[in-house]
C-alpha positions as CSV (number, residue, x, y, z in Angstrom):
1,X,76.7,-75.5,-122.5
2,X,75.7,-76.6,-119.1
3,X,78.0,-78.6,-116.8
4,X,76.4,-81.6,-115.2
5,X,77.3,-82.8,-111.7
6,X,76.3,-86.4,-111.6
7,X,77.3,-86.8,-108.0
8,X,75.3,-83.8,-106.7
9,X,72.6,-85.0,-104.3
10,X,69.5,-83.0,-103.2
11,X,68.8,-82.7,-99.5
12,X,65.6,-84.6,-98.7
13,X,63.8,-85.3,-95.5
14,X,64.4,-89.0,-96.0
15,X,68.2,-88.6,-96.3
16,X,68.3,-86.1,-93.3
17,X,66.5,-88.7,-91.1
18,X,69.2,-91.3,-91.9
19,X,72.6,-90.2,-90.5
20,X,74.1,-93.4,-91.8
21,X,73.6,-92.1,-95.4
22,X,75.5,-88.9,-94.8
23,X,78.8,-88.6,-96.8
24,X,80.7,-86.3,-94.5
25,X,84.5,-86.6,-94.1
26,X,85.4,-88.0,-90.7
27,X,81.8,-88.4,-89.6
28,X,80.8,-91.8,-88.1
29,X,77.5,-92.8,-86.6
30,X,76.2,-96.0,-85.1
31,X,72.6,-95.0,-85.5
32,X,70.8,-98.1,-86.9
33,X,68.5,-97.7,-89.9
34,X,64.9,-97.1,-88.9
35,X,61.6,-98.0,-90.3
36,X,60.3,-95.2,-92.5
37,X,56.8,-96.0,-91.6
38,X,56.7,-93.8,-88.5
39,X,54.2,-91.4,-87.0
40,X,54.7,-87.7,-87.6
41,X,55.8,-87.2,-83.9
42,X,58.4,-89.9,-84.2
43,X,59.7,-88.4,-87.4
44,X,60.2,-85.0,-85.7
45,X,62.0,-86.7,-82.9
46,X,64.4,-88.3,-85.3
47,X,64.9,-85.0,-87.0
48,X,65.9,-83.5,-83.6
49,X,68.5,-86.2,-83.2
50,X,69.8,-85.6,-86.7
51,X,70.1,-81.9,-86.2
52,X,72.0,-82.5,-82.9
53,X,74.4,-84.8,-84.7
54,X,75.0,-82.2,-87.4
55,X,75.6,-79.5,-84.7
56,X,78.1,-81.8,-83.0
57,X,79.9,-82.4,-86.3
58,X,80.0,-78.7,-87.1
59,X,81.6,-77.9,-83.7
60,X,84.2,-80.6,-84.3
61,X,85.4,-78.6,-87.4
62,X,86.0,-75.6,-85.1
63,X,88.7,-76.7,-82.7
64,X,89.2,-74.8,-79.4
65,X,92.6,-73.6,-80.5
66,X,91.0,-71.5,-83.2
67,X,88.9,-69.4,-80.8
68,X,89.7,-65.7,-81.0
69,X,91.4,-63.8,-78.1
70,X,88.3,-62.0,-77.0
71,X,86.3,-65.3,-76.7
72,X,89.2,-66.8,-74.8
73,X,89.3,-63.9,-72.3
74,X,85.6,-64.4,-71.6
75,X,86.1,-68.1,-71.0
76,X,89.1,-67.4,-68.7
77,X,87.1,-64.8,-66.8
78,X,84.6,-67.5,-66.0
79,X,87.4,-69.7,-64.8
80,X,88.8,-66.9,-62.6
81,X,85.4,-66.5,-61.0
82,X,85.9,-69.9,-59.3
83,X,88.9,-68.4,-57.4
84,X,87.5,-64.9,-56.7
85,X,85.9,-65.3,-53.3
86,X,88.0,-63.1,-51.1
87,X,87.1,-65.1,-48.0
88,X,88.6,-68.3,-49.5
89,X,92.3,-69.3,-49.2
90,X,92.5,-69.7,-53.0
91,X,92.0,-65.9,-53.5
92,X,95.0,-64.4,-55.1
93,X,96.7,-67.8,-55.6
94,X,96.1,-68.0,-59.3
95,X,95.5,-71.7,-59.2
96,X,94.0,-71.5,-62.7
97,X,97.3,-70.5,-64.2
98,X,97.6,-74.0,-65.7
99,X,95.7,-72.8,-68.8
100,X,98.8,-70.7,-69.7
101,X,100.7,-73.9,-70.3
102,X,98.3,-75.4,-72.9
103,X,99.8,-73.5,-75.9
104,X,101.6,-70.3,-76.7
105,X,98.4,-68.6,-77.9
106,X,96.7,-69.2,-74.6
107,X,99.8,-68.1,-72.7
108,X,99.9,-64.9,-74.6
109,X,96.2,-64.2,-73.9
110,X,96.6,-65.0,-70.2
111,X,99.7,-62.9,-69.6
112,X,98.5,-59.8,-71.6
113,X,94.9,-59.6,-70.3
114,X,94.9,-57.1,-67.5
115,X,91.4,-58.0,-66.4
116,X,92.6,-61.5,-65.3
117,X,95.2,-60.0,-62.9
118,X,93.2,-58.0,-60.4
119,X,93.0,-60.3,-57.3
120,X,95.8,-59.5,-54.8
121,X,96.3,-61.2,-51.4
122,X,99.1,-60.9,-48.9
123,X,99.0,-64.7,-48.7
124,X,100.8,-64.8,-52.0
125,X,103.2,-61.8,-52.2
126,X,104.9,-63.0,-55.4
127,X,101.7,-63.3,-57.3
128,X,100.6,-60.0,-55.8
129,X,103.6,-58.2,-57.2
130,X,103.1,-59.8,-60.6
131,X,99.4,-58.7,-60.6
132,X,100.2,-55.1,-60.1
133,X,102.6,-55.3,-63.1
134,X,100.2,-57.1,-65.4
135,X,96.9,-55.5,-64.3
136,X,97.5,-52.3,-66.3
137,X,94.8,-49.9,-65.3
138,X,92.2,-52.5,-64.3
139,X,90.5,-52.1,-60.9
140,X,92.2,-54.1,-58.1
141,X,90.8,-56.2,-55.2
142,X,93.1,-56.4,-52.2
143,X,92.9,-58.8,-49.2
144,X,95.2,-58.3,-46.2
145,X,95.3,-61.8,-44.7
146,X,95.3,-62.0,-40.9
147,X,98.0,-64.6,-40.8
148,X,100.4,-62.9,-43.2
149,X,103.8,-61.9,-41.9
150,X,104.6,-58.2,-41.3
151,X,107.1,-58.3,-44.1
152,X,104.7,-59.7,-46.7
153,X,102.0,-57.2,-45.7
154,X,104.4,-54.3,-46.0
155,X,105.8,-55.4,-49.3
156,X,102.3,-55.8,-50.9
157,X,100.9,-52.6,-49.5
158,X,103.9,-50.6,-50.6
159,X,103.5,-52.0,-54.1
160,X,99.8,-51.2,-54.1
161,X,100.2,-47.6,-52.8
162,X,100.9,-45.9,-56.2
163,X,97.7,-47.6,-57.5
164,X,95.3,-46.7,-54.7
165,X,93.2,-44.8,-57.2
166,X,92.2,-48.0,-59.0
167,X,91.5,-49.9,-55.8
168,X,88.0,-51.5,-56.1
169,X,87.7,-53.8,-53.1
170,X,89.7,-53.8,-49.8
171,X,89.4,-56.4,-47.0
172,X,91.6,-55.9,-43.9
173,X,91.7,-57.3,-40.4
174,X,89.5,-55.3,-38.0
175,X,92.6,-54.3,-36.0
176,X,94.1,-52.6,-39.0
177,X,91.4,-49.9,-39.0
178,X,91.7,-49.6,-35.2
179,X,95.0,-50.4,-33.5
180,X,95.7,-50.5,-29.8
181,X,95.8,-46.7,-29.7
182,X,92.5,-46.4,-31.7
183,X,94.3,-45.3,-34.8
184,X,94.8,-46.8,-38.2
185,X,97.5,-49.5,-38.3
186,X,100.9,-48.1,-39.3
187,X,101.2,-50.5,-42.3
188,X,97.8,-49.5,-43.7
189,X,98.0,-45.8,-42.9
190,X,99.8,-44.6,-46.0
191,X,97.3,-46.5,-48.2
192,X,94.2,-44.8,-46.7
193,X,95.6,-41.3,-46.7
194,X,94.7,-40.7,-50.4
195,X,91.3,-40.7,-52.1
196,X,90.0,-43.9,-53.5
197,X,87.5,-42.9,-56.2
198,X,87.0,-46.4,-57.6
199,X,86.6,-48.1,-54.2
200,X,83.3,-50.1,-54.2
201,X,83.7,-52.4,-51.2
202,X,85.4,-51.9,-47.8
203,X,85.3,-54.8,-45.3
204,X,87.0,-56.0,-42.2
205,X,87.7,-59.5,-41.0
206,X,86.9,-60.1,-37.3
207,X,89.9,-60.4,-35.0
208,X,88.8,-62.0,-31.7
209,X,91.5,-60.2,-29.7
210,X,89.8,-56.9,-30.3
211,X,88.2,-55.4,-27.3
212,X,85.3,-53.0,-27.1
213,X,84.3,-50.8,-30.1
214,X,85.4,-47.4,-31.5
215,X,84.3,-44.8,-34.0
216,X,85.5,-45.6,-37.4
217,X,88.3,-43.3,-38.5
218,X,88.3,-41.2,-41.6
219,X,89.9,-43.2,-44.4
220,X,90.8,-42.3,-48.0
221,X,90.2,-38.6,-46.8
222,X,86.5,-39.6,-46.8
223,X,86.5,-39.5,-50.6
224,X,85.0,-42.8,-51.7
225,X,82.2,-41.7,-54.1
226,X,81.8,-45.2,-55.6
227,X,81.5,-47.0,-52.2
228,X,78.7,-49.6,-52.4
229,X,79.5,-52.0,-49.6
230,X,80.7,-51.3,-46.1
231,X,81.0,-54.2,-43.7
232,X,83.0,-53.5,-40.5
233,X,83.4,-55.1,-37.0
234,X,83.6,-53.3,-33.7
235,X,83.3,-49.8,-35.3
236,X,80.6,-47.3,-36.0
237,X,81.1,-45.0,-39.0
238,X,80.6,-41.3,-38.9
239,X,79.2,-39.5,-42.0
240,X,82.7,-38.2,-42.5
241,X,84.5,-41.6,-42.2
242,X,83.8,-42.6,-45.8
243,X,81.4,-41.5,-48.5
244,X,78.0,-43.0,-47.8
245,X,75.7,-41.4,-50.4
246,X,76.0,-44.3,-52.8
247,X,76.1,-47.1,-50.2
248,X,74.0,-50.2,-51.0
249,X,75.1,-52.6,-48.3
250,X,75.8,-51.6,-44.7
251,X,76.8,-54.2,-42.0
252,X,77.9,-53.4,-38.5
253,X,78.9,-56.0,-36.0
254,X,79.9,-55.8,-32.3
255,X,81.0,-58.4,-29.8
256,X,78.7,-60.6,-27.7
257,X,80.1,-59.3,-24.3
258,X,81.1,-55.9,-25.5
259,X,78.4,-54.8,-28.0
260,X,78.4,-51.6,-30.0
261,X,76.7,-48.8,-28.0
262,X,74.7,-46.8,-30.4
263,X,72.3,-44.0,-29.7
264,X,69.1,-44.1,-31.7
265,X,69.7,-40.5,-32.8
266,X,73.2,-41.3,-34.0
267,X,71.9,-44.4,-35.9
268,X,69.3,-42.3,-37.6
269,X,72.0,-39.8,-38.6
270,X,73.9,-42.6,-40.2
271,X,70.9,-43.9,-42.1
272,X,70.1,-40.4,-43.3
273,X,73.5,-40.4,-45.0
274,X,72.7,-43.7,-46.8
275,X,69.6,-42.9,-48.8
276,X,70.3,-45.7,-51.4
277,X,71.0,-48.5,-48.9
278,X,69.4,-51.8,-49.9
279,X,70.7,-54.2,-47.3
280,X,71.1,-53.1,-43.7
281,X,72.4,-55.4,-41.0
282,X,73.4,-54.5,-37.4
283,X,74.3,-57.3,-35.0
284,X,75.3,-57.3,-31.3
285,X,74.5,-53.7,-30.7
286,X,72.9,-52.0,-27.7
287,X,70.7,-49.1,-28.9
288,X,70.2,-46.4,-26.4
289,X,67.4,-43.8,-26.2
290,X,68.0,-40.4,-27.7
291,X,68.8,-37.5,-25.4
292,X,66.1,-35.4,-27.1
293,X,62.7,-36.4,-28.4
294,X,63.1,-37.5,-32.0
295,X,60.3,-36.5,-34.4
296,X,62.1,-36.9,-37.8
297,X,61.3,-39.6,-40.3
298,X,64.1,-41.3,-42.3
299,X,63.0,-42.6,-45.7
300,X,64.9,-45.6,-47.1
301,X,63.2,-46.0,-50.5
302,X,65.4,-48.8,-51.8
303,X,65.7,-51.0,-48.7
304,X,65.3,-54.7,-49.5
305,X,66.7,-56.5,-46.4
306,X,66.6,-55.2,-42.8
307,X,68.4,-57.2,-40.1
308,X,68.9,-56.4,-36.4
309,X,70.5,-59.0,-34.1
310,X,70.7,-59.3,-30.3
311,X,69.3,-55.9,-29.4
312,X,66.8,-54.8,-26.8
313,X,63.3,-54.7,-28.2
314,X,62.3,-51.2,-26.9
315,X,64.9,-49.1,-28.8
316,X,64.4,-51.3,-31.9
317,X,60.8,-50.3,-31.7
318,X,61.8,-46.7,-31.4
319,X,64.0,-47.1,-34.6
320,X,61.1,-48.6,-36.5
321,X,58.8,-45.7,-35.5
322,X,61.2,-43.3,-37.3
323,X,61.8,-45.3,-40.5
324,X,59.8,-45.0,-43.7
325,X,60.6,-48.2,-45.7
326,X,59.1,-50.1,-48.6
327,X,58.0,-53.7,-48.6
328,X,61.2,-55.5,-47.6
329,X,62.4,-58.6,-45.8
330,X,62.8,-58.1,-42.0
331,X,64.8,-60.3,-39.7
332,X,65.4,-59.4,-36.0
333,X,66.6,-61.1,-32.9
334,X,65.7,-59.1,-29.8
335,X,65.5,-59.3,-26.0
336,X,61.8,-58.9,-25.1
337,X,61.7,-56.3,-22.3
338,X,58.7,-56.2,-20.0
339,X,56.6,-53.2,-19.4
340,X,53.3,-52.5,-17.5
341,X,53.7,-55.7,-15.4
342,X,53.1,-58.5,-17.8
343,X,53.3,-57.0,-21.2
344,X,56.3,-57.5,-23.5
345,X,57.9,-55.5,-26.4
346,X,58.7,-57.5,-29.5
347,X,60.6,-54.8,-31.3
348,X,57.8,-53.4,-33.4
349,X,55.5,-50.4,-32.7
350,X,51.9,-51.3,-32.0
351,X,49.7,-51.3,-35.2
352,X,48.1,-48.0,-34.2
353,X,51.6,-46.4,-34.0
354,X,52.9,-48.0,-37.2
355,X,53.1,-45.9,-40.4
356,X,49.7,-46.4,-42.2
357,X,51.6,-47.4,-45.4
358,X,53.9,-49.9,-43.6
359,X,53.8,-53.3,-45.2
360,X,53.4,-55.0,-41.8
361,X,49.8,-53.8,-42.0
362,X,49.5,-56.4,-44.9
363,X,50.5,-59.6,-43.1
364,X,49.0,-62.7,-44.9
365,X,50.8,-65.5,-43.0
366,X,52.3,-65.8,-39.6
367,X,53.7,-68.7,-37.5
368,X,54.3,-68.4,-33.8
369,X,56.8,-71.0,-32.7
370,X,57.8,-71.4,-29.0
371,X,61.4,-72.6,-29.4
372,X,62.6,-75.9,-28.0
373,X,65.5,-75.5,-25.5
374,X,65.2,-71.7,-25.3
375,X,63.1,-69.2,-23.3
376,X,61.8,-67.5,-26.4
377,X,59.6,-67.5,-29.4
378,X,60.2,-67.3,-33.2
379,X,57.7,-65.5,-35.4
380,X,57.8,-66.2,-39.1
381,X,55.5,-64.3,-41.4
382,X,54.9,-63.1,-44.9
383,X,53.4,-59.9,-46.3
384,X,51.9,-58.7,-49.6
385,X,49.0,-59.9,-51.7
386,X,51.0,-63.0,-52.8
387,X,52.6,-63.5,-49.3
388,X,56.0,-63.1,-51.0
389,X,57.9,-60.9,-48.6
390,X,59.2,-62.6,-45.5
391,X,59.8,-61.4,-41.9
392,X,61.3,-63.3,-39.0
393,X,61.6,-62.2,-35.4
394,X,63.2,-64.1,-32.6
395,X,62.2,-62.9,-29.2
396,X,64.1,-64.1,-26.1
397,X,63.1,-63.7,-22.5
398,X,65.7,-62.1,-20.3
399,X,67.1,-63.9,-17.2
400,X,65.7,-61.1,-15.0
401,X,62.2,-61.8,-16.3
402,X,62.6,-65.5,-15.8
403,X,63.7,-65.0,-12.2
404,X,60.6,-62.8,-11.5
405,X,57.9,-64.5,-13.5
406,X,59.1,-68.0,-14.2
407,X,60.0,-70.1,-17.3
408,X,58.2,-69.8,-20.6
409,X,55.7,-72.5,-19.8
410,X,54.4,-70.4,-16.9
411,X,54.0,-67.2,-18.9
412,X,53.4,-68.5,-22.4
413,X,49.8,-67.2,-22.5
414,X,50.9,-63.7,-21.3
415,X,53.7,-63.6,-23.9
416,X,51.4,-64.7,-26.6
417,X,48.9,-62.0,-25.8
418,X,51.7,-59.4,-26.2
419,X,52.8,-60.9,-29.5
420,X,49.3,-61.0,-30.8
421,X,48.7,-57.3,-29.9
422,X,52.0,-56.3,-31.7
423,X,50.8,-57.3,-35.2
424,X,48.0,-56.2,-37.5
425,X,45.9,-59.2,-38.4
426,X,43.2,-57.5,-40.4
427,X,44.1,-59.3,-43.7
428,X,45.8,-62.4,-42.2
429,X,44.9,-65.6,-44.1
430,X,47.0,-68.3,-42.5
431,X,47.9,-68.6,-38.8
432,X,50.1,-71.3,-37.2
433,X,51.2,-71.9,-33.6
434,X,53.7,-74.5,-32.3
435,X,54.1,-75.3,-28.6
436,X,57.7,-76.2,-27.7
437,X,58.7,-79.7,-26.6
438,X,59.0,-80.0,-22.9
439,X,57.5,-81.9,-19.9
440,X,55.9,-78.9,-18.1
441,X,52.3,-77.8,-18.0
442,X,51.5,-74.7,-20.0
443,X,49.2,-72.1,-18.6
444,X,47.4,-69.0,-19.7
445,X,45.9,-70.2,-23.0
446,X,42.2,-69.5,-22.2
447,X,39.2,-69.5,-24.4
448,X,38.9,-65.7,-23.8
449,X,42.5,-65.2,-25.0
450,X,41.8,-67.0,-28.3
451,X,38.5,-65.2,-28.8
452,X,40.3,-61.9,-28.4
453,X,42.9,-63.0,-30.9
454,X,40.5,-64.4,-33.5
455,X,38.3,-61.4,-33.3
456,X,41.2,-59.5,-35.0
457,X,41.5,-62.1,-37.8
458,X,38.4,-61.5,-39.9
459,X,40.0,-62.9,-43.1
460,X,41.6,-66.0,-41.7
461,X,41.3,-69.1,-44.0
462,X,43.7,-71.7,-42.6
463,X,44.7,-72.6,-39.1
464,X,47.7,-74.8,-38.1
465,X,48.2,-76.1,-34.6
466,X,51.3,-78.2,-33.5
467,X,51.5,-79.4,-29.9
468,X,54.7,-81.2,-28.8
469,X,54.6,-81.0,-25.0
470,X,54.5,-84.0,-22.7
471,X,51.4,-82.6,-21.1
472,X,48.5,-80.7,-22.5
473,X,46.4,-78.2,-20.7
474,X,43.7,-78.2,-23.4
475,X,45.3,-75.6,-25.5
476,X,43.8,-77.0,-28.7
477,X,40.3,-77.5,-27.2
478,X,40.3,-73.9,-25.9
479,X,41.3,-72.7,-29.3
480,X,38.6,-74.7,-31.1
481,X,36.0,-73.7,-28.5
482,X,36.7,-70.1,-29.3
483,X,35.9,-70.8,-33.0
484,X,32.7,-72.6,-31.9
485,X,31.4,-69.6,-30.0
486,X,29.5,-66.6,-31.5
487,X,30.9,-63.2,-30.9
488,X,28.8,-61.5,-28.2
489,X,29.3,-58.2,-30.0
490,X,28.1,-59.2,-33.5
491,X,26.3,-62.5,-32.9
492,X,28.4,-64.2,-35.6
493,X,31.1,-66.8,-35.5
494,X,34.7,-65.5,-35.4
495,X,36.9,-65.9,-38.6
496,X,33.9,-66.3,-40.9
497,X,36.2,-67.2,-43.9
498,X,37.9,-70.1,-42.1
499,X,38.2,-73.1,-44.5
500,X,40.9,-75.4,-43.2
501,X,42.1,-76.6,-39.8
502,X,45.3,-78.7,-39.2
503,X,46.2,-80.2,-35.8
504,X,49.4,-82.1,-34.9
505,X,49.9,-83.9,-31.6
506,X,47.0,-82.8,-29.5
507,X,46.3,-85.2,-26.5
508,X,42.9,-84.1,-25.4
509,X,40.6,-85.7,-28.0
510,X,40.2,-82.3,-29.8
511,X,38.5,-84.2,-32.7
512,X,35.3,-84.1,-30.5
513,X,35.6,-80.3,-30.1
514,X,36.4,-80.0,-33.8
515,X,33.2,-82.0,-34.6
516,X,31.1,-79.6,-32.5
517,X,32.7,-76.6,-34.2
518,X,32.3,-78.0,-37.7
519,X,28.6,-78.8,-37.0
520,X,27.8,-75.4,-35.6
521,X,29.6,-73.5,-38.3
522,X,28.0,-75.6,-41.1
523,X,24.5,-75.0,-39.7
524,X,25.3,-71.3,-39.7
525,X,26.3,-71.4,-43.3
526,X,30.0,-71.2,-42.7
527,X,31.2,-74.8,-43.3
528,X,34.8,-75.9,-43.2
529,X,36.3,-77.4,-46.4
530,X,39.1,-79.4,-44.8
531,X,40.2,-80.9,-41.4
532,X,43.5,-82.7,-41.1
533,X,44.4,-84.2,-37.7
534,X,47.5,-86.1,-36.7
535,X,46.8,-86.9,-33.1
536,X,48.7,-89.2,-30.7
537,X,45.7,-91.5,-30.4
538,X,45.6,-91.9,-34.2
539,X,49.2,-92.9,-34.6
540,X,48.3,-96.5,-35.5
541,X,45.8,-95.5,-38.1
542,X,46.4,-94.5,-41.7
543,X,42.8,-94.5,-42.9
544,X,40.4,-92.0,-41.4
545,X,37.6,-94.6,-41.9
546,X,39.1,-96.5,-38.9
547,X,38.7,-93.6,-36.6
548,X,35.9,-91.3,-35.4
549,X,36.9,-88.7,-38.0
550,X,34.3,-89.9,-40.6
551,X,31.7,-88.3,-38.5
552,X,33.2,-85.0,-39.4
553,X,32.5,-85.7,-43.1
554,X,28.9,-84.9,-42.4
555,X,29.9,-81.3,-42.1
556,X,33.4,-81.1,-43.7
557,X,34.2,-81.8,-47.3
558,X,37.7,-83.3,-46.8
559,X,39.0,-85.1,-43.7
560,X,42.4,-86.8,-43.5
561,X,45.3,-87.8,-41.2
562,X,48.1,-86.3,-43.3
563,X,48.6,-82.7,-42.3
564,X,50.7,-80.4,-44.4
565,X,53.0,-77.6,-43.1
566,X,52.5,-74.0,-43.7
567,X,54.9,-72.6,-46.4
568,X,56.7,-69.3,-46.2
569,X,58.9,-67.5,-48.8
570,X,62.6,-68.0,-48.5
571,X,64.6,-65.2,-46.8
572,X,66.8,-63.4,-49.3
573,X,70.4,-64.8,-49.4
574,X,73.2,-62.3,-49.4
575,X,76.8,-62.2,-48.4
């Protein structure tokens, strides 16, 4: 005999689309009834809303207090991450501890989860001692704060000493690794006399009172097999200072007036000990030539970022000549030293001396920017088939060069020639140049200079010119004239693949020269596709039809007054 359930209702699409008809305990909705005569798309939209309401209702039946301990730990770990930056004052303060006061279950989870109690700072000695007790066998992160009292530092370090084998991260003031007598600080010494097999990161905080630089002492008996990150100030590590074989990040930093003095050979020794390094940064260092002729090659297969700051260009060039590196981001700030009268080093070997497989043979974009307010130039570029790997070089002229040759405006053409010769332009597709903003007359930008430059850019497609000076010596017209002239060697126009020209701020009616160039190249079967010009004498115009630019349309497909900037990939961010 079957039992009937007169109140059972079948789930239908019509009922699902009408939340007001749902008979769910505690469920309320203000969704108004809708017209059933809807299109199929509208019906699906209503169904999405209904499903979202059902999901919300389902979640309301599972209160937060019923979450299991393992889920709570994951949630609390995410909360702890907000206070885990060792360079912030909140590190080790356990400001998130308010969650332990919500209920007894949460409190039990917080106080018994060792993984939540691993951040130790001498700023907060009471929390530090509690951490050591509650952290069990979890890996520890220790920060010795510069402003901590001697008593607080001593108390925390003494408590950590028996647990040095589970130390994962250590940050100390720079004068703790090198005291006034060039030895490890007496408070830190007991801690670094034992191996640290779990240590992954060793850093120093810069202390301005430190003078000069020293060799990094041996710490943790040199036994740090898990070390991944080494960031130190005013010191240079030896291969025996710490274990370097698994290092991924290496950062060395000197002082502006007392930089690190590092022989190229010694630096190569250091790099040979770091075969897995991915990020390499050296700042405020004077590299010196090796005592013997170096012929070795150091291969860094995993390098992703290479930064050198405030170093002389010649030894940096020497370093590059000994490195075998993959396609990686390069950022350098160098002093351009002069050689052979009026030639300058930029920090890179000449293309003929560069390793044949080096990714700087594959430059697709480059921007030469003469810096406003500085006697120098910034070079931004990108390599690779998709122009996805950036490089950035800032070259500064020394005061000695300025006293002998004059300011940048007087030697700009000479400097540019050295820069152009330093790079391989065989596959370059986009080139940009920006003149700095000043009131001096620039010299040296001749038609011959530009012809010599463009002769090395056979694949160039886009050209960007920005002129910001108060005067103009016809830089733009000389440049365009070079592109209007046939190469005497081949009889062809230079840059045969050129499609687009963008000009900002020229004051010499370069539109006329551009017209001549476009006409000649079009008649030779090499027409331009786009010309974009924002010139000072066009400032009151927004429509090209009101200017002389429509004449260009006889030979150029697209002409406008709205230039766009050249785009480069972002430089990798890392800390």
